[in-house]
Structures are given as C-alpha cells and as structure tokens.
N, C-alpha and C positions, 0 to 999 in steps of 0.2 A: 762450685761453692758447696760446702758441707751442709748437712742437714741442720746441725746446731747453729751455724751462721745464719741460715735461712730463718730458723725459729726465733733467733735473737732479733733479726731485722723485722719480722712480723710483729713481735712484741713491742719493739720501739715505735713502729708505725701506728700500732693500735693505741699506744699511750699518747702519741701525738694527736691522733684523731680525737680521742676522748678529751684532751685538754683544749683543743682548738675551738674557737667560736666561729671561725670562718675558714673554709678550705676551698682551694681553687685547683682543679685538675687541668693542667696546661699541656699543649702540644708544642714542643720546642724544636720541631723539625725545621732545618734551614737557618738556625741561629748559630752565629760564630761563637767561639770560646770567649772572645773579648766582650761580646754582647751579653753572654750568660754571666760573666764576671761582673759586668756593670749592673745587671739585674740583681744578682745576689748581694752586691754592695748596698743597693737601695733597700732591699728587704732587711738586711742586717741593721740599717739605721733605724728602722721602725720595729725592731724586735720581732721579725717575721722569719720563719724557717722556710727554706726551699729545698726540697729533697727529690731526687730522681731514684725511683725504686722500680724493680721489675713489676709488671702488671699482675703476674700470678701471686706475688707476695702481697701486693696491695689488696688484691681480691680476697685473699685469705684473711687479712686483717679486717677488711670491711664486712666479710661474712660473719665474723665473730661478734659484730656489733649490730644491733637491730636498727632498722630505719634507713639503711643505705642501699637497698636493693635497686633503686633507680640509677645508681652510679655504676654498677657492675657492667652494664652493656657499653658504657663509654670508655672502658679501659682497653683501648685498642691503639696500637702504635706506640710512639714515644710519649711517655707521660712523666711530667714533673708535677709535684704537689706542693702548693703553697699553703702554709699553716699560719693563720693569724690568731694569736692568743688573746691579746688585749682588745683590739678593735677589729671586728669582722669585716669592716668596709675598707680599711687601710690597704690591704693587698690589692683590692680592685682598683684603687686610685693609682697605685704604682704600676700595675699591669697596663692600665689604660694609657698612662703617660709613656710607658715603654712602647706600646703598640703604635701610638701616634708618632713616635720618633722613628721607629724602625720598620713599621708595617709587618711585623712578625709576632710570633707567640700567640697561638690560638688557644682559646679557652674551651675545653670540652664540657665542663660542668662546674658549677660552684655551689657550695653548701654554706648557708649562713644560719647559725642557731638551729641546726638539724633540718632546715628547709632546703630542698634541692631546687636549684634554678638551672636552666639551660645556659650554656656558655655564651649564647648570642645575647643574653641579657646583661652582659658585663658592663656595657656603657650605662645602663640604668642603675645598676648596683653602684658604680663608681660615682654617680651623682648624689647618692644618699649622704646624709650628714654623718660625720664620724662621731664616735662616742664623746670626745672632748667638745666638739661643736654643739652636740645636743645638751650636754651638761652646762656649757656656757650660756646657751639660750634659756635653759630653765632657770639658772641663777639670775640672769638678766631680767626675766619675767618676775621673779620673786622680789628682786631688789627695786624694780621700777615703782611699784606703789609706795614703798617705804620712802624713796627719794621724793616722790610727790608730796607725801605728808610732811616731810622735813621742809620742803620748799614752801608749802602753805603756812607752816608755823613761822618760818622766817619772814614771809610776806606780811603776816599779821603783826609781828614784832616791828618790822620796818615801818609799816603804816602807822602804828601806835607812836613810834618815835617822831614821825613826820607831823602827826596831829599835835603832839606835845610841843614840838618846836614852833609850830604855827601859833599855838595859844600863847607861848612865851613871847614871841615877837609881837603879837597883838597887844598883850599887856604892857610890854615895854614901850610901845608907841602910844 
C-alpha cells in the first residue's frame, strides 16, 4: 500500500471518529464471510458503518485526536470498527443480537460520547435506551399532564350535563 493511500485511509478514519457518537472496536476472529455479510447488512439498516482497517492506521488516526489514549493498547489482532452516528447505543444492540445468535464477535472496547468502556460491558450498554426511546419517553411525560387536564375538563362538562338533565327530568315530573 502506498503512503498516499495510507494517509487517505487515516484521514477517512479520523473523520469517521470525529462524526461518530458511538464506536465499537470488535474482534472478528472466527467469523465466516456469510456472518460478516449478515452483520454488515444489519448495520446498514440502522445507518451504521462497519470498517476493517489495519491497527497501525487506526492508531495513527486516534493519536491525532485527544481523549482516546485508553483505546490504543486494545488495538491488537483483527480489529473491526463500528461507527454509530445517530444513536450511540444502536450498534451495541445489533452486536449483542449477533453475539447471542452466533456466539462470536468479541468487543475489545466501546466509546460512547467520548467515554471509553471496556468491551465486557457491551451487554449493559445494549440495555440502555436508544435515542428515539428516550425522546418518546420525554414526550410521553410532557403529554401526560396535558391529557389529564383535558380529561378533567371533559369530566366537569359531562357532570354539568348530567346535573342539567337531572334538573330537567325533575321539573318535567
């Protein structure tokens, strides 16, 4: 590989790292081509990139960005990097589902919003709520009191109609 090609790969990886809200460094040893294809397909459905790059090139990209010193010792052996741009937890859910199905794909380290977590914590990370689930919960919490007020107003109006009906029936009798 020529030096210019290496520099281009380093620049691309650096850009992906800076854009990513979540990154997962995986060990894909022992995974068949069909399984990797299946995994990549699942990642693509969720707008997640999966890239296999030489450790030395990833190391150079990470060294040019501050805050990733804890990751460098983990760059040993076969390394695939998962980049989650919109939702930092979505890749963890896909990885966990894949691992449960195939008992393969080790996670060396994961980074969520510039915080480094050990790969052994992938199950805990996968249990976290996704961005859309959090937003839905917040909107539901905001909407709940409003729905209660509307229900109370409707109940008062319904009770008033019942009282007026009862008075009308009493006068008619």
